C-alpha positions as CSV (number, residue, x, y, z in Angstrom):
1,M,-7.7,45.7,-36.5
2,I,-9.6,42.8,-35.1
3,N,-13.2,42.6,-36.2
4,S,-15.8,43.8,-33.6
5,L,-17.4,40.4,-33.5
6,I,-14.4,39.1,-31.6
7,N,-14.6,41.6,-28.7
8,N,-13.9,41.1,-25.0
9,E,-17.4,39.7,-24.6
10,N,-17.0,37.0,-27.2
11,L,-13.3,36.2,-26.8
12,F,-13.9,33.7,-24.1
13,L,-16.4,31.9,-26.3
14,V,-13.9,31.8,-29.3
15,V,-11.1,30.4,-27.1
16,L,-13.5,28.0,-25.4
17,G,-14.7,26.7,-28.8
18,L,-11.2,26.4,-30.2
19,V,-9.9,24.5,-27.1
20,W,-12.8,22.1,-27.2
21,I,-12.5,21.4,-30.9
22,V,-8.7,20.7,-30.5
23,G,-9.6,18.3,-27.6
24,A,-12.1,16.5,-29.8
25,V,-9.6,16.2,-32.6
26,V,-7.0,14.6,-30.3
27,Q,-9.6,12.1,-29.0
28,D,-10.8,11.3,-32.5
29,L,-7.4,10.7,-33.9
30,R,-6.3,8.6,-30.9
31,R,-9.4,6.6,-30.2
32,R,-11.8,7.2,-33.2
33,E,-14.4,8.6,-30.8
34,V,-15.2,11.8,-29.0
35,D,-16.5,11.5,-25.4
36,N,-20.1,12.6,-24.9
37,L,-19.1,14.3,-21.7
38,W,-16.6,16.4,-23.6
39,N,-19.2,17.6,-26.1
40,F,-21.9,18.2,-23.5
41,S,-19.4,20.1,-21.2
42,L,-18.9,22.6,-24.0
43,I,-22.6,23.3,-24.0
44,V,-22.7,23.7,-20.2
45,F,-19.7,26.1,-20.1
46,A,-20.8,28.2,-23.1
47,L,-24.4,28.6,-21.8
48,A,-23.2,29.2,-18.2
49,Y,-20.8,31.9,-19.4
50,R,-23.6,33.5,-21.6
51,A,-26.0,33.5,-18.6
52,S,-23.4,35.2,-16.3
53,V,-22.6,37.9,-18.9
54,S,-26.3,38.5,-19.4
55,I,-26.9,38.9,-15.7
56,F,-23.9,41.3,-15.4
57,N,-25.0,43.4,-18.4
58,G,-28.7,43.2,-17.8
59,N,-29.3,42.0,-21.4
60,Y,-30.8,38.6,-21.7
61,W,-30.2,38.4,-25.5
62,F,-26.6,37.2,-25.0
63,A,-27.8,34.1,-23.2
64,L,-30.9,33.7,-25.4
65,N,-28.7,33.8,-28.6
66,G,-26.8,30.8,-27.3
67,L,-30.0,28.8,-26.7
68,I,-31.3,29.6,-30.1
69,G,-28.0,28.6,-31.7
70,L,-28.0,25.4,-29.8
71,V,-31.5,24.6,-31.1
72,I,-30.6,25.4,-34.7
73,F,-27.4,23.3,-34.5
74,F,-29.3,20.5,-32.7
75,G,-31.5,20.3,-35.8
76,L,-28.5,20.4,-38.2
77,G,-26.7,17.7,-36.1
78,N,-29.6,15.4,-36.3
79,L,-30.1,16.1,-40.0
80,F,-26.4,15.2,-40.8
81,Y,-26.5,12.2,-38.4
82,Y,-29.7,10.6,-39.8
83,S,-28.6,11.3,-43.4
84,R,-25.4,9.4,-42.4
85,L,-23.0,12.2,-43.1
86,F,-21.9,12.3,-39.5
87,A,-21.2,9.8,-36.8
88,G,-22.7,10.5,-33.3
89,G,-19.7,12.3,-31.9
90,D,-19.4,14.6,-34.9
91,A,-23.2,15.5,-34.6
92,K,-22.9,16.2,-30.9
93,L,-19.8,18.4,-31.4
94,L,-21.8,20.4,-34.0
95,M,-24.7,20.8,-31.6
96,A,-22.3,22.1,-28.9
97,L,-20.8,24.7,-31.3
98,G,-24.3,26.1,-31.7
99,A,-24.0,27.5,-28.2
100,V,-20.7,29.2,-29.1
101,L,-21.2,30.6,-32.6
102,P,-23.8,33.3,-32.2
103,L,-21.3,36.1,-31.7
104,S,-23.6,39.0,-32.6
105,Y,-26.8,40.5,-31.2
106,H,-28.1,40.7,-34.8
107,W,-29.7,37.5,-36.1
108,L,-28.9,38.2,-39.7
109,I,-25.2,38.3,-38.9
110,N,-25.5,35.2,-36.8
111,L,-27.2,33.4,-39.7
112,K,-24.3,34.4,-41.9
113,I,-21.8,33.1,-39.3
114,F,-23.7,29.8,-39.2
115,G,-23.8,29.6,-43.0
116,Y,-20.1,30.4,-43.5
117,F,-19.1,27.9,-40.9
118,I,-21.2,25.1,-42.3
119,L,-19.9,25.9,-45.8
120,L,-16.3,26.1,-44.7
121,F,-16.2,22.9,-42.8
122,L,-18.0,20.9,-45.4
123,V,-15.9,22.2,-48.3
124,V,-12.6,21.9,-46.5
125,G,-13.8,18.7,-44.9
126,S,-14.3,17.2,-48.3
127,V,-10.8,18.1,-49.4
128,Y,-9.4,16.7,-46.1
129,A,-11.4,13.5,-46.5
130,L,-10.0,13.1,-50.1
131,I,-6.4,13.6,-49.0
132,Y,-6.9,11.2,-46.1
133,A,-8.3,8.6,-48.5
134,V,-5.4,9.0,-50.9
135,C,-3.0,8.4,-48.0
136,L,-4.9,5.2,-47.1
137,I,-4.8,4.1,-50.8
138,S,-1.0,4.7,-51.0
139,R,-0.5,2.2,-48.2
140,N,-3.0,-0.3,-49.6
141,F,-2.7,0.2,-53.3
142,K,-3.0,-3.4,-54.4
143,K,-6.0,-4.1,-52.3
144,F,-7.6,-0.9,-53.4
145,S,-7.0,-1.6,-57.1
146,K,-8.6,-5.0,-56.8
147,E,-11.5,-3.7,-54.8
148,F,-12.1,-0.9,-57.2
149,G,-12.4,-3.4,-60.1
150,R,-14.8,-5.5,-58.1
151,Q,-17.0,-2.5,-57.1
152,Y,-17.0,-1.3,-60.8
153,A,-18.3,-4.7,-61.9
154,L,-21.0,-4.6,-59.2
155,H,-22.2,-1.1,-60.0
156,K,-21.3,-0.5,-63.7
157,K,-25.0,0.0,-64.4
158,M,-24.8,3.3,-62.5
159,F,-22.7,4.8,-65.3
160,F,-25.5,4.3,-67.8
161,I,-28.1,5.6,-65.4
162,A,-25.9,8.7,-64.6
163,L,-25.4,9.3,-68.4
164,V,-29.2,9.2,-69.0
165,F,-29.9,11.7,-66.2
166,A,-26.9,13.9,-67.2
167,L,-28.3,14.1,-70.8
168,L,-31.8,14.9,-69.6
169,W,-30.4,17.6,-67.3
170,V,-28.5,19.2,-70.2
171,V,-31.6,19.2,-72.3
172,F,-33.5,20.8,-69.4
173,S,-30.8,23.4,-68.9
174,F,-31.1,24.6,-72.5
175,F,-34.9,24.4,-72.4
176,I,-35.0,26.9,-69.5
177,N,-32.3,28.9,-71.2
178,Q,-29.7,28.4,-68.4
179,P,-26.7,26.9,-70.2
180,G,-24.6,27.4,-67.0
181,F,-26.6,24.6,-65.4
182,V,-24.9,22.2,-67.8
183,L,-22.1,21.9,-65.2
184,I,-24.5,20.1,-62.9
185,G,-24.7,17.4,-65.6
186,L,-20.9,16.9,-65.2
187,V,-21.4,16.4,-61.4
188,I,-24.1,13.8,-62.2
189,L,-21.6,12.0,-64.4
190,L,-19.0,12.1,-61.7
191,F,-21.3,10.5,-59.1
192,P,-20.7,6.9,-60.0
193,V,-16.9,7.3,-60.0
194,L,-17.0,9.0,-56.6
195,F,-19.4,6.3,-55.2
196,I,-17.2,3.4,-56.5
197,F,-14.1,5.2,-55.2
198,A,-15.6,5.6,-51.7
199,K,-16.8,2.0,-51.6
200,A,-13.4,0.7,-52.7
201,V,-11.6,2.8,-50.1
202,E,-14.0,1.6,-47.4
203,E,-13.7,-2.1,-48.3
204,S,-10.0,-2.2,-48.9
205,C,-8.6,0.3,-46.3
206,M,-11.1,0.8,-43.5
207,I,-12.0,-2.7,-42.3
208,K,-10.1,-3.9,-39.2
209,K,-10.1,-7.2,-37.3
210,V,-9.9,-6.6,-33.5
211,K,-10.2,-8.6,-30.3
212,P,-13.6,-8.5,-28.6
213,S,-11.9,-6.6,-25.7
214,E,-10.9,-3.9,-28.2
215,V,-14.4,-3.1,-29.4
216,T,-15.8,0.1,-27.9
217,E,-19.2,1.6,-27.7
218,G,-20.2,3.2,-31.0
219,D,-17.9,1.1,-33.2
220,W,-19.5,0.0,-36.5
221,L,-19.6,-3.8,-37.1
222,Y,-18.7,-4.7,-40.6
223,R,-21.3,-7.4,-40.7
224,D,-23.8,-9.1,-38.4
225,I,-22.3,-11.5,-35.9
226,V,-23.7,-14.2,-33.6
227,V,-22.6,-14.4,-30.0
228,G,-24.0,-17.1,-27.7
229,G,-26.8,-17.8,-30.1
230,K,-27.8,-14.2,-30.3
231,K,-27.5,-12.2,-33.5
232,I,-26.0,-8.7,-33.2
233,R,-26.8,-6.6,-36.3
234,S,-24.5,-4.1,-37.8
235,N,-26.1,-0.7,-38.1
236,W,-25.3,3.0,-38.4
237,E,-25.9,3.7,-34.7
238,G,-22.9,1.5,-33.9
239,V,-22.4,-0.9,-30.9
240,S,-24.6,0.0,-27.9
241,K,-23.6,-0.7,-24.3
242,R,-26.0,-3.8,-24.2
243,K,-24.5,-5.2,-27.4
244,L,-21.0,-4.5,-26.2
245,K,-21.5,-6.7,-23.2
246,L,-22.5,-9.6,-25.5
247,I,-19.5,-8.9,-27.8
248,R,-17.1,-9.1,-24.9
249,K,-18.2,-12.7,-24.4
250,S,-17.1,-13.7,-27.9
251,R,-13.8,-15.6,-28.3
252,K,-13.4,-14.7,-32.0
253,K,-11.9,-11.6,-33.5
254,I,-14.5,-9.2,-35.0
255,L,-14.4,-7.1,-38.1
256,I,-15.2,-3.4,-37.5
257,K,-15.5,-0.6,-40.0
258,Q,-13.6,2.5,-39.3
259,G,-14.5,5.9,-40.6
260,I,-12.3,8.9,-41.5
261,P,-11.9,11.0,-38.4
262,F,-13.9,14.1,-39.4
263,T,-13.3,16.4,-36.4
264,P,-10.3,18.1,-38.0
265,S,-12.8,19.5,-40.5
266,F,-14.4,21.4,-37.6
267,L,-11.1,22.8,-36.6
268,F,-10.3,23.9,-40.2
269,G,-13.8,25.4,-40.5
270,F,-13.6,27.2,-37.2
271,L,-10.2,28.7,-38.0
272,G,-11.4,29.7,-41.5
273,L,-14.4,31.5,-39.9
274,L,-12.1,33.4,-37.5
275,Y,-9.9,34.4,-40.5
276,L,-13.0,35.7,-42.3
277,M,-14.1,37.7,-39.3
278,W,-10.5,39.0,-38.7
279,R,-9.5,39.9,-42.3
280,V,-12.7,40.2,-44.3
281,G,-15.1,41.5,-41.7
282,W,-17.3,43.2,-44.3
283,L,-18.8,39.8,-45.1
284,F,-20.7,40.1,-41.8
């Protein structure tokens, strides 16, 4: 029997969120960007639906929950964006889902929904990103092997630093009588390997040379470029509209850095959340 959280009142929100996530995935895989209008329209439709249901039922909490969820996910989206875990489109999609995910009138349950969704899409997203990276490596193995060696030579001091911190953590774990914490020391030891692996994948598999006409707003420049005597700096925010106009005047091809399309992680996380509510409703 379907969990009470996915009732007639919430079914529209669930379908709306699912359709918009699938649309974002299609855009991301085809163009490596998600339109702002697409993300913002999800907020408008979700809040408009909540407002109409609240007016019909005479209970303002259905609408207010959507606004509170939007505010919470607005904070999370900015946190992930400025910590450089998300690109702009991913952060805005997360914000938009904040208007969809409060499916209960009880805030403890809503917080659980938020927590499970964040956990699911981060964990599953990490697995997805690893599989995606392995696929890229399989097509560029020689370049990756060479780049991995170069990155190791540049950052080999990190292994010594990680070893020192791991040993200190092990000592600390036994000092506070928590031997289970020793596992965190293993994670510390793995960090240099994961860092070098990620850098090698980025440098060998994710740098693309394109024509100026093919550069789009939000693309990441691989390095600073000079166009018409003006320097355009590469940064995390990507190419702005003003910079894009200058880039289009260039006659040389430009190196851009492509990221792994992360929107499929939202889809996996959303479907996983629906499965939990459907099959293991006691969690909520």
